[in-house]
C-alpha positions in Angstrom: 12.0 -3.5 -12.4 10.4 -5.5 -9.6 7.2 -4.0 -8.2 5.8 -5.0 -4.8 2.1 -4.2 -4.6 -0.4 -4.6 -1.8 -3.5 -3.3 -0.2 -3.5 -2.4 3.5 -6.4 -4.7 4.0 -7.2 -8.4 4.6 -10.7 -8.2 3.2 -11.5 -10.7 0.4 -13.5 -7.9 -1.2 -11.0 -5.1 -0.6 -11.6 -2.0 -2.8 -8.1 -1.0 -2.1 -6.8 -4.2 -3.7 -9.0 -3.4 -6.7 -7.4 0.0 -7.0 -4.0 -1.6 -6.8 -4.8 -4.1 -9.5 -6.1 -1.4 -11.8 -2.9 0.7 -11.4 -0.8 -2.4 -12.0 -2.2 -2.5 -15.6 0.1 0.4 -16.3 3.1 -1.7 -15.3 2.5 -4.8 -17.4 6.0 -5.0 -18.7 7.4 -5.2 -15.1 7.9 -8.0 -12.7 5.0 -7.7 -10.3 4.6 -9.3 -6.8 1.0 -8.6 -5.7 0.9 -9.8 -2.1 -2.0 -10.5 0.2 -1.7 -9.4 3.8 -3.5 -12.6 4.8 -0.2 -14.4 3.9 1.5 -12.4 6.7 -0.8 -13.4 9.6 0.8 -13.2 13.0 -0.2 -12.6 16.6 -1.1 -9.1 17.8 2.1 -7.3 18.5 3.1 -6.8 22.2 6.5 -6.4 23.9 5.8 -9.5 25.8 5.4 -11.5 22.6 8.4 -9.8 21.1 10.6 -11.1 24.0 9.7 -14.7 22.7 11.0 -13.8 19.2 9.7 -12.5 15.9 7.1 -14.3 13.8 8.4 -15.7 10.5 5.7 -13.7 8.7 7.3 -10.4 9.9 10.7 -11.5 8.4 8.9 -12.6 5.2 7.2 -9.2 4.9 10.6 -7.5 5.1 12.1 -9.9 2.6 9.5 -9.1 -0.1 10.3 -5.4 0.4 14.0 -6.1 0.2 13.5 -8.0 -3.1 11.6 -5.2 -4.8 12.6 -2.0 -6.5 9.4 0.0 -5.9 6.3 -0.3 -3.8 2.7 0.4 -4.9 0.1 0.2 -2.1 -3.3 1.4 -1.3 -4.3 1.7 2.3 -7.7 0.8 3.7 -9.0 3.3 6.3 -10.7 1.9 9.4 -11.9 4.5 11.9 -9.7 7.1 10.3 -6.5 5.1 10.6 -4.8 2.0 9.2 -6.6 -1.3 9.3 -5.6 -3.4 12.3 -4.2 -6.1 10.1 -1.8 -3.7 8.3 -0.8 -2.0 11.5 0.0 -5.3 13.1 2.3 -6.4 10.2 3.9 -2.9 10.2 4.4 -3.0 14.0 6.2 -6.4 13.9 8.3 -5.5 10.9 9.3 -2.2 12.3 10.7 -3.8 15.4 13.0 -5.9 13.2 13.9 -3.0 10.9 12.8 0.5 11.7 13.2 1.3 8.0 10.4 -1.1 7.1 10.1 0.3 3.5 13.9 0.2 3.1 14.1 3.5 1.2 12.1 2.1 -1.7 10.2 4.5 -4.0 6.5 4.3 -3.2 3.3 5.2 -5.0 0.9 5.5 -2.1 -2.9 5.4 -2.6 -6.1 5.1 -0.7 -9.8 4.7 -1.5 -13.0 4.4 0.5 -16.8 4.5 -0.2 -17.0 7.9 1.4 -16.2 11.3 0.0 -12.8 11.7 1.6 -11.4 8.7 -0.1 -9.4 7.4 2.8 -7.9 10.8 3.2 -7.3 10.4 7.0 -5.1 7.3 6.6 -3.4 8.9 3.5 -2.5 12.0 5.5 -1.1 9.9 8.4 0.9 7.7 6.1 2.3 10.7 4.1 3.7 12.1 7.4 4.6 8.8 9.0 5.9 6.4 6.3 9.0 8.5 5.4 10.2 8.1 9.0 10.1 4.3 8.3 12.0 4.4 5.0 9.3 5.1 2.5 10.4 7.3 -0.4 6.9 8.5 -1.4 7.1 9.8 -4.9 3.4 10.5 -5.5 0.0 9.8 -3.9 -3.6 9.3 -5.1 -6.9 9.1 -3.2 -10.1 8.0 -4.9 -13.3 9.1 -3.1 -16.6 7.5 -3.4 -15.2 4.2 -4.7 -18.5 2.7 -5.8 -19.5 5.8 -7.8 -16.1 6.3 -9.4 -14.9 2.8 -10.1 -16.2 0.0 -12.2 -14.8 -3.5 -11.5 -14.4 -4.1 -15.3 -13.2 -0.7 -16.4 -11.5 0.7 -13.4 -11.7 4.4 -12.6 -14.6 5.8 -14.6 -14.7 9.4 -13.5 -12.8 11.1 -16.3 -11.2 13.8 -14.2 -10.1 11.3 -11.5 -8.8 8.9 -14.2 -6.7 11.7 -15.8 -5.4 12.7 -12.4 -4.4 9.0 -11.6 -2.8 8.5 -15.1 -0.8 11.7 -14.6 0.4 10.6 -11.2 1.3 7.1 -12.6 3.3 8.8 -15.3 5.0 11.1 -12.8 5.8 8.1 -10.6 7.3 6.3 -13.6 9.4 9.3 -14.6 10.8 9.6 -11.1 11.8 5.9 -10.8 13.5 5.7 -14.2 16.9 6.6 -12.9 
């Protein structure tokens, strides 16, 4: 199985990337492509720019999705929504293929330093992503990242760790077929 994994952030210290890397430890026997949104840098989307053609990076983003079997991502929340970097990649890609996620099974996550754990962006994505071809199989949100996550050990809150492990197992069971 080929897994595409990414954080919806371009920060070099992305806590969402750390959460993705922790979850990927449960998929060690799979082929993993952990991408960095910084590798898909492109101008801010506008219809005027679109008339001049699509950036190669937008095509490349769609290609990595095409080549995977499943998607694992964790979305950063900026002002209760997607990060501008993720939204821009998404906007360009969706103009090429409205089914950006190409009906791939997805494990969708979010985390933040606050108590809501990126819940606003999670709720938006749960509603919005299926319209763009995401087959969301399960979700997980980790609140208070710096209290509940250790960079060496991962999720350290026992209840949250159990919840995450249960959701990973559920996701694996759903994608076996």
